[in-house]
SETI-468988 format. One record per residue (C-alpha): residue in three letters; x, y, z negated. Coordinates in pm, whole numbers, padded with zeros to 5 digits, always signed. Example, Ala and Ser with C-alpha at 12.3 -4.5 7.8 and 13.67 -1.06 7.14 Angstrom:
2
Ala+01230-00450-00780;Ser+01367-00106-00714;
end
This chain:
97
Unk-00217+00138+00213;Unk-00531+00128+00431;Unk-00857-00062+00405;Unk-01069-00205+00684;Unk-01427-00259+00569;Unk-01708-00441+00746;Unk-02060-00472+00613;Unk-02377-00646+00731;Unk-02704-00776+00595;Unk-02727-01156+00603;Unk-03040-01358+00651;Unk-03161-01496+00320;Unk-03018-01838+00237;Unk-02720-01814+00471;Unk-02445-01757+00211;Unk-02302-02108+00226;Unk-02281-02117+00607;Unk-02142-01761+00616;Unk-01872-01863+00369;Unk-01769-02158+00583;Unk-01763-01958+00906;Unk-01570-01669+00750;Unk-01305-01902+00606;Unk-01267-02088+00935;Unk-01300-01793+01173;Unk-01244-01449+01026;Unk-00960-01525+00786;Unk-00719-01644+01060;Unk-00816-01354+01288;Unk-00771-01084+01023;Unk-00461-01228+00857;Unk-00288-01242+01196;Unk-00294-00861+01228;Unk+00048-00709+01158;Unk+00067-00539+00820;Unk-00200-00763+00663;Unk-00187-00763+00280;Unk-00519-00895+00143;Unk-00872-01005+00233;Unk-01186-01008+00018;Unk-01550-01084+00090;Unk-01833-00985-00145;Unk-02183-01135-00116;Unk-02429-00915-00306;Unk-02761-01030-00448;Unk-02951-00841-00178;Unk-02774-01048+00094;Unk-02535-00766+00183;Unk-02198-00905+00289;Unk-01894-00678+00262;Unk-01548-00775+00388;Unk-01249-00570+00280;Unk-00901-00618+00419;Unk-00588-00426+00326;Unk-00310-00321+00565;Unk+00006-00112+00569;Unk-00107+00129+00841;Unk-00431+00286+00959;Unk-00387+00152+01313;Unk-00363-00201+01173;Unk-00686-00156+00977;Unk-00859-00031+01292;Unk-00728-00328+01490;Unk-00861-00565+01224;Unk-01205-00404+01248;Unk-01199-00429+01627;Unk-01117-00801+01612;Unk-01361-00866+01328;Unk-01657-00694+01494;Unk-01598-00891+01816;Unk-01586-01214+01615;Unk-01895-01121+01411;Unk-02097-01046+01726;Unk-01990-01377+01880;Unk-02003-01615+01582;Unk-02217-01468+01305;Unk-02506-01312+01495;Unk-02764-01583+01418;Unk-02690-01553+01045;Unk-02728-01176+01025;Unk-03036-00958+00989;Unk-02882-00670+01185;Unk-02560-00529+01325;Unk-02237-00511+01127;Unk-02081-00174+01049;Unk-01708-00108+01022;Unk-01496+00172+00875;Unk-01127+00216+00803;Unk-00934+00465+00597;Unk-00665+00526+00338;Unk-00698+00367-00005;Unk-00695+00668-00238;Unk-00717+00484-00571;Unk-00559+00149-00643;Unk-00476-00044-00959;Unk-00386-00399-01055;Unk-00439-00571-01386;
end
């Protein structure tokens, strides 16, 4: 299992619009990558937005980050206070309730 993680700082007050755009834009793009298993977005109190997607293979996680960063640059730029960062790697600890 591999995770693709993107993180960016949002402009204050943009959470609602970010949520809408992510649901309409990023979810279809990421979930279309082969090996897709799950997608989560966390909006922290300091306006940091973190998206985490889970895939079967490392190459799939990298592909998701490639697609996501291109989409972020095109569609989320005005709502962000800087550039998004992306990393991918193996999930080394995992548990379910």
